[in-house]
C-alpha positions as CSV (number, residue, x, y, z in Angstrom):
1,X,71.0,79.2,53.2
2,X,70.5,82.0,50.7
3,X,72.7,84.9,51.4
4,X,71.2,87.8,49.3
5,X,71.8,90.2,52.1
6,X,75.2,89.0,53.3
7,X,78.3,91.0,52.5
8,X,81.0,88.9,54.1
9,X,83.9,87.9,51.9
10,X,86.7,85.4,52.3
11,X,89.8,84.6,50.4
12,X,89.9,81.4,48.3
13,X,92.7,79.9,46.3
14,X,91.2,80.0,42.8
15,X,89.9,82.8,40.6
16,X,86.3,81.7,40.5
17,X,85.1,84.3,38.1
18,X,87.7,83.4,35.5
19,X,87.2,79.7,35.9
20,X,83.4,79.9,35.5
21,X,83.6,82.3,32.6
22,X,86.0,80.2,30.6
23,X,85.2,76.6,31.6
24,X,88.9,76.1,31.4
25,X,89.0,72.8,33.2
26,X,90.9,73.8,36.3
27,X,91.2,70.1,37.3
28,X,92.0,68.7,33.9
29,X,91.8,69.8,30.4
30,X,90.9,66.6,28.5
31,X,88.6,67.1,25.5
32,X,85.0,66.1,25.7
33,X,84.3,62.4,25.3
34,X,82.9,61.6,21.9
35,X,79.2,60.7,21.8
36,X,78.2,61.7,25.3
37,X,74.4,62.2,25.2
38,X,73.3,65.8,25.6
39,X,70.8,66.9,28.2
40,X,67.2,66.8,27.2
41,X,64.0,68.4,28.6
42,X,61.1,66.2,29.7
43,X,58.2,68.6,30.3
44,X,55.4,68.1,32.8
45,X,52.9,67.5,30.0
46,X,52.6,64.9,28.7
47,X,53.9,63.2,31.8
48,X,57.1,61.3,31.5
49,X,57.4,57.7,32.7
50,X,58.7,57.6,36.2
51,X,62.5,56.9,36.4
52,X,63.8,54.2,38.5
53,X,66.7,55.6,40.5
54,X,69.9,53.5,40.8
55,X,69.6,53.9,44.6
56,X,71.3,56.2,47.0
57,X,74.8,57.3,46.3
58,X,77.5,55.0,47.8
59,X,78.5,55.7,51.4
60,X,75.1,57.2,52.2
61,X,73.0,55.7,55.0
62,X,69.7,54.0,54.3
63,X,66.7,53.3,56.5
64,X,65.3,49.9,57.5
65,X,61.7,49.5,58.7
66,X,59.4,52.5,59.0
67,X,58.6,51.7,62.6
68,X,62.1,51.0,63.9
69,X,63.1,53.0,66.9
70,X,66.5,51.3,67.2
71,X,69.3,53.9,66.9
72,X,70.8,53.6,63.4
73,X,74.5,52.7,63.0
74,X,76.6,55.1,60.9
75,X,78.4,53.4,58.0
76,X,81.7,54.9,59.3
77,X,81.6,55.2,63.1
78,X,83.5,58.2,64.4
79,X,86.7,57.9,66.4
80,X,86.8,60.1,69.4
81,X,88.3,63.5,68.8
82,X,88.7,63.3,65.1
83,X,90.6,66.1,63.5
84,X,90.1,68.1,60.3
85,X,92.7,65.9,58.6
86,X,90.2,63.0,58.8
87,X,87.6,64.8,56.8
88,X,86.6,63.4,53.4
89,X,87.5,65.5,50.3
90,X,85.0,68.2,49.7
91,X,82.9,68.9,46.7
92,X,81.9,72.4,45.4
93,X,78.3,73.3,45.7
94,X,76.6,76.4,44.1
95,X,73.7,78.8,44.0
96,X,72.9,78.9,40.3
97,X,71.0,82.2,39.7
98,X,68.5,83.2,37.1
99,X,71.2,84.1,34.6
100,X,73.0,80.8,35.2
101,X,69.8,78.8,34.6
102,X,69.0,80.7,31.4
103,X,72.5,80.1,30.2
104,X,72.8,76.6,31.6
105,X,74.7,75.0,28.6
106,X,77.7,77.2,29.5
107,X,77.3,78.5,33.1
108,X,76.1,75.4,34.8
109,X,78.0,73.1,32.5
110,X,81.2,74.9,33.6
111,X,80.4,74.3,37.3
112,X,80.6,70.6,36.4
113,X,83.6,71.0,34.2
114,X,85.6,72.7,37.0
115,X,84.5,70.3,39.8
116,X,87.3,68.6,41.6
117,X,88.0,64.9,40.9
118,X,87.2,62.8,43.9
119,X,86.1,59.1,43.9
120,X,82.7,59.9,45.5
121,X,81.1,63.3,46.0
122,X,77.7,64.9,46.5
123,X,77.0,68.4,45.1
124,X,74.1,70.8,46.0
125,X,72.8,73.1,43.3
126,X,70.4,75.5,45.1
127,X,68.2,77.4,42.7
128,X,65.9,79.5,44.9
129,X,62.7,79.3,46.9
130,X,59.5,77.5,45.9
131,X,56.7,79.9,44.9
132,X,53.5,80.4,46.8
133,X,51.7,82.1,44.0
134,X,51.6,78.9,41.9
135,X,52.3,75.2,42.3
136,X,54.8,74.8,39.4
137,X,57.6,77.4,39.6
138,X,60.6,78.3,41.7
139,X,61.7,81.8,42.4
140,X,65.3,81.9,41.1
141,X,67.9,84.3,42.5
142,X,67.4,87.6,40.6
143,X,64.4,86.0,38.8
144,X,60.6,85.8,39.2
145,X,57.9,83.2,39.8
146,X,56.1,83.9,36.6
147,X,58.6,83.2,33.8
148,X,58.6,80.1,31.7
149,X,62.3,79.7,32.5
150,X,61.5,79.3,36.2
151,X,59.1,76.4,35.7
152,X,60.4,73.5,37.8
153,X,60.7,70.9,35.0
154,X,62.7,73.5,33.0
155,X,65.0,74.2,36.0
156,X,65.6,70.6,36.6
157,X,66.6,70.2,33.0
158,X,69.0,73.1,33.3
159,X,70.8,71.3,36.1
160,X,71.4,68.3,33.8
161,X,74.2,70.5,32.3
162,X,76.2,70.1,35.5
163,X,76.3,66.3,34.9
164,X,77.2,66.8,31.3
165,X,80.1,69.2,32.2
166,X,81.4,66.8,34.8
167,X,81.2,63.8,32.5
168,X,83.1,65.4,29.7
169,X,86.0,67.0,31.6
170,X,89.3,65.8,32.8
171,X,89.4,62.5,34.7
172,X,85.9,62.7,36.0
173,X,84.5,59.8,34.1
174,X,87.2,57.6,35.8
175,X,85.8,58.4,39.3
176,X,83.2,56.2,41.1
177,X,80.2,58.4,41.7
178,X,78.8,61.9,41.4
179,X,75.5,62.8,43.2
180,X,73.7,66.0,42.2
181,X,71.1,67.4,44.6
182,X,68.6,69.7,43.0
183,X,67.8,72.0,45.8
184,X,65.1,74.6,46.6
185,X,64.4,76.4,49.9
186,X,61.7,78.0,52.1
187,X,63.0,81.6,51.8
188,X,60.0,82.7,49.7
189,X,57.3,80.7,51.4
190,X,58.3,81.7,54.9
191,X,55.2,80.7,57.0
192,X,52.8,80.6,54.1
193,X,51.4,77.2,53.4
194,X,49.8,78.1,50.1
195,X,50.8,75.6,47.4
196,X,53.5,74.0,49.6
197,X,52.2,70.5,49.3
198,X,51.6,70.8,45.6
199,X,55.1,72.3,45.2
200,X,56.7,69.3,46.9
201,X,54.8,67.0,44.6
202,X,55.8,68.9,41.5
203,X,59.5,69.2,42.4
204,X,59.7,65.5,42.8
205,X,58.2,65.0,39.4
206,X,60.6,67.6,37.8
207,X,63.7,66.0,39.3
208,X,62.5,62.5,38.4
209,X,61.6,63.3,34.8
210,X,64.8,65.3,34.1
211,X,67.8,65.0,36.4
212,X,67.1,61.3,37.3
213,X,66.3,60.4,33.7
214,X,69.6,62.0,32.5
215,X,71.6,60.3,35.2
216,X,70.2,57.0,33.9
217,X,71.1,58.0,30.4
218,X,74.7,58.8,31.3
219,X,75.0,55.7,33.4
220,X,74.0,53.5,30.5
221,X,76.5,55.4,28.2
222,X,79.3,54.9,30.8
223,X,78.5,51.2,31.3
224,X,78.5,50.7,27.5
225,X,81.9,52.4,27.2
226,X,83.7,50.8,30.1
227,X,83.7,53.9,32.3
228,X,83.3,53.4,36.1
229,X,81.4,56.7,36.8
230,X,77.8,56.4,38.1
231,X,75.6,59.5,38.5
232,X,73.0,59.9,41.2
233,X,70.2,62.4,41.4
234,X,68.4,63.6,44.5
235,X,66.1,66.4,45.5
236,X,67.0,68.9,48.2
237,X,65.3,71.6,50.3
238,X,67.2,74.1,52.4
239,X,64.6,74.3,55.1
240,X,65.9,77.1,57.3
241,X,64.1,77.3,60.7
242,X,64.8,81.1,60.7
243,X,63.3,81.6,57.2
244,X,59.8,80.3,58.0
245,X,57.6,78.2,60.2
246,X,57.4,74.5,60.2
247,X,53.9,74.2,58.6
248,X,54.8,74.9,55.0
249,X,58.0,73.0,55.2
250,X,56.2,69.9,56.5
251,X,53.5,70.3,53.8
252,X,56.2,70.4,51.1
253,X,58.0,67.4,52.5
254,X,54.8,65.4,52.8
255,X,53.8,66.3,49.3
256,X,57.2,65.2,48.0
257,X,57.1,61.9,49.9
258,X,53.5,61.2,48.8
259,X,54.6,60.8,45.1
260,X,58.2,59.6,45.5
261,X,57.4,56.0,45.0
262,X,60.7,55.3,43.3
263,X,62.6,56.8,46.3
264,X,64.7,59.6,44.8
265,X,65.4,60.9,48.3
266,X,65.3,64.5,49.7
267,X,68.2,66.2,51.5
268,X,67.3,68.8,54.1
269,X,70.4,71.0,54.4
270,X,68.7,73.9,56.3
271,X,70.2,75.2,59.5
272,X,68.6,74.1,62.9
273,X,69.1,75.9,66.2
274,X,67.1,73.7,68.6
275,X,68.2,72.9,72.1
276,X,66.0,70.0,72.9
277,X,67.9,66.8,74.1
278,X,65.1,64.9,75.9
279,X,61.7,63.4,75.5
280,X,60.1,66.2,77.5
281,X,60.7,68.9,74.9
282,X,60.3,66.8,71.8
283,X,57.1,68.6,70.7
284,X,58.0,72.1,72.2
285,X,58.6,74.9,69.6
286,X,62.0,76.0,70.7
287,X,63.6,77.1,67.4
288,X,61.7,79.9,65.6
289,X,58.5,78.0,66.2
290,X,60.0,74.6,65.3
291,X,60.1,71.7,67.6
292,X,62.7,68.9,67.6
293,X,60.0,66.5,66.3
294,X,59.4,68.8,63.3
295,X,63.0,69.1,62.3
296,X,63.4,65.4,62.8
297,X,60.5,64.8,60.3
298,X,62.0,67.0,57.6
299,X,65.6,65.6,57.9
300,X,65.1,61.9,58.8
301,X,61.6,61.0,60.0
302,X,59.8,61.3,56.6
303,X,60.5,58.1,54.6
304,X,62.6,59.6,51.8
305,X,64.1,62.5,53.8
306,X,67.7,62.8,55.0
307,X,69.9,65.4,56.6
308,X,73.0,67.3,55.5
309,X,73.6,69.9,58.2
310,X,75.0,73.4,57.6
311,X,77.9,73.9,60.0
312,X,79.1,77.5,59.8
313,X,79.8,78.1,63.5
314,X,81.6,75.6,65.7
315,X,78.7,75.6,68.2
316,X,76.0,74.6,65.6
317,X,77.0,70.9,65.8
318,X,75.6,70.7,69.4
319,X,72.1,71.3,68.1
320,X,72.3,68.1,66.1
321,X,73.8,66.2,69.0
322,X,70.8,67.3,71.1
323,X,68.4,66.3,68.3
324,X,70.0,62.9,68.2
325,X,69.7,62.6,72.0
326,X,66.0,63.6,71.9
327,X,65.3,61.1,69.2
328,X,66.9,58.4,71.2
329,X,64.9,59.4,74.3
330,X,61.4,59.4,72.7
331,X,61.7,55.8,71.5
332,X,59.0,54.8,69.0
333,X,58.0,58.5,68.5
334,X,61.1,58.7,66.4
335,X,60.0,56.3,63.7
336,X,63.4,55.8,62.2
337,X,65.5,56.0,65.3
338,X,68.4,58.3,65.7
339,X,69.3,60.1,62.5
340,X,72.4,59.1,60.6
341,X,73.6,62.3,58.9
342,X,74.6,62.2,55.2
343,X,77.3,64.9,55.3
344,X,78.3,68.4,56.3
345,X,77.9,71.6,54.4
346,X,80.3,74.6,55.0
347,X,79.7,77.9,53.3
348,X,82.3,80.6,52.5
349,X,81.5,84.2,53.2
350,X,79.0,83.5,55.9
351,X,80.6,85.3,58.8
352,X,80.7,82.1,60.8
353,X,83.7,81.1,62.9
354,X,84.4,77.8,61.2
355,X,87.5,78.5,59.2
356,X,87.0,75.9,56.5
357,X,85.1,72.8,55.5
358,X,87.3,70.2,57.1
359,X,87.1,72.0,60.4
360,X,83.3,72.1,60.2
361,X,83.2,68.4,59.5
362,X,85.5,67.5,62.4
363,X,83.4,69.6,64.9
364,X,80.2,68.0,63.7
365,X,81.7,64.5,63.8
366,X,83.0,64.9,67.3
367,X,79.7,66.3,68.5
368,X,77.4,63.6,67.1
369,X,79.9,60.7,67.3
370,X,79.4,59.9,63.6
371,X,81.7,60.3,60.6
372,X,79.5,61.5,57.7
373,X,80.9,60.3,54.4
374,X,80.3,63.5,52.5
375,X,81.5,67.1,52.8
376,X,80.7,70.1,50.6
377,X,82.0,73.6,50.2
378,X,79.1,75.9,49.3
379,X,80.2,79.0,47.3
380,X,78.6,82.3,48.0
381,X,75.5,83.4,46.1
382,X,77.6,86.3,44.6
383,X,80.3,83.8,43.6
384,X,82.9,86.1,45.2
385,X,84.3,83.1,47.0
């Protein structure tokens, strides 16, 4: 969730400001690979040919059959009472601000350069809320909805520099996969449905034409050069129930799904605080006007939507346990059965009582009896931690 007003701080082991400023390769200082294709902008007009995604990143769940109400099986079933030591290695996710986007060839590239080296990881780059004043721009942190730099196709192009930085640094190209989730949020829209459906459609086009296209370009380069690394691109939306009502969020999701014929996929990493665990409350607005059915739709029920819960407090995992129970109870009303969660997000400087990312993952895994394959550490908007 965006934290413009938050002032909490925490101590981390690395000097983030210095690393980001220098691009010094904290996890390996190998020179750039020769001949790596540079990012390129594919604007909305003329329209680019739709990109064919290489599929979901390895270890992520998939859905089978739009009408199936059979509870899904996690790819890695949880063992009772897992501990933080069982957590997967975590990636570093970021809030690129307006300045980062305008200086993407250094600022966002350096986020990729300084990423840890893990065999498989998923990274969220959350760029701001979608605008209600138009259907084509996002509102970057410390930016505006009216600049050409905040047009969605341009923003998606800016995020390509993360992939370039990751590809050309250290041992990254020897890893198996890197998934980059281009993420917006509902902090600007709130409960305003204006342009929400059109924004979802436009964001899908922007991610497909740029981030997905560049992932394909890098994957072809790696295959030709005997490098194992595969890039994956996804869309994301931090749909916070306490930032706005469900109507604009569902409009955005439905717009995205209406044009996502290639199946890019959309991660909902917004916090949920619902307490419904039965069929009787499935459609009852219990969480800031949201029902369990509506959060289910944005994080699992819509065809190309998946969930990546924020767990900043130890009690938050129980909300998802309850959502799973409610989905199981309603049968065919939960069109894809019980959600299988993609991963867990932990954020520094939030004021929550979860001390670290592995602890958050373990609390979630024990609550929902799943072992999500991915874990990410979201840095503060201020980059103070």
